[in-house]
Each structure stands twice: as structure tokens, then as C-alpha cells.
N, C-alpha and C positions, 0 to 999 in steps of 0.2 A: 504494500500500500504506500502510495506516494502522496504526501500532503502538497497541495497547490501553493500554499504560503511558503514552502521551503524550496521552491524551484523557480528559476527564472523562466520568462516566457520563451526565450530562445532554446533553453535546454528542454523544456516541455515539448516544443514543436519538433525538435530533433527526435525525442523519444516517440512521439506519435508517428513521425515519418518512418522510423525504424521499427515500428510496430511493437515497441516495448510497452506502450500504453494503448489499451483498446477500449476501456470502459471508464466512466467517471461516476462519482458518487457523492452523496451528502453525508458527512460524518455525524451530524446531529440527528438526522432522520433515519440513518442506516438504510438508504436506498441507493441502488446503482442502476446505471442505464448507459445507453450509447453516447458517444461523444457529440452526436448531432441533436440530441434531445433538447427541445425548447425549454423544458422544465429545468434541466441541468444547466443550461446556459444562464438562467436567471439567478442561480444560487450565489451566495456570497463566497468570495475567494477563500476566506478563512474556514469555511465549511466543506470546501471541495477537496476530494481525494481522487486518486487515479489508480486503476488496477490493470495488470497485464492480461488478466483473463477473467472470465465469468466465475470460474472455480475459485480464484483468489478472493473475489468479492464475497462469495457465499461463505468461504472459509472464515472471513473476517466478520461474519454475522450480518451482512447486508442482504436486503431483499430486492427483487427486480422492480423497476419502475412500471407503473400501470399505463403510462403514456407511450413510451417508446418500445417497451418489451411486454406488450399486452399478453401474448400467449404464455410467456414464462411467468408473468405475474399471476395469471389465472391458475396455472399449475401450482405455484407457490401457495396461493390462497386456498385451494382445495386440499392441499397437503397439511395445512396448519390447523 
């Protein structure tokens, strides 16, 4: 898990281009989603975290976003 507040914009862009970062999340709400999610783009920088994989996000206790990952969210919702 990579905190947005602890990385420069250039380093983050490099990690995204190299596919070291694939998902973003909200550390307060414990929600993760795609990097293109409108909800994710609105969150505060200090709450934003990044993950290499969906597995990493789940391992850290995050749940899928209901907006950009609707199918995964529905599967998570029915399993809880």
C-alpha cells in the first residue's frame, strides 16, 4: 500500500506507467477502485492510497467501490 501524501506526482505517474500501481483507495472509508473512478478522483490526497493489485487491496481490508467495480462490489456485498 502506497500513501499518496508520501509520493511525488512524478514518481506516482512513473509507477502507474510501469504498472506498479493499478488501483486507488480511500484509507478512511476502506474502499478501493480503478484509477479512473470519478469517486476516487474527488477524495482528499491525505486519504488516498494506491495498490499494485486487487488482492493487495483486499488483503489490507478494503472493499470494492460500488461505482467503478459494481460486479465485484455486488459479490462482496452478498458474501458479507
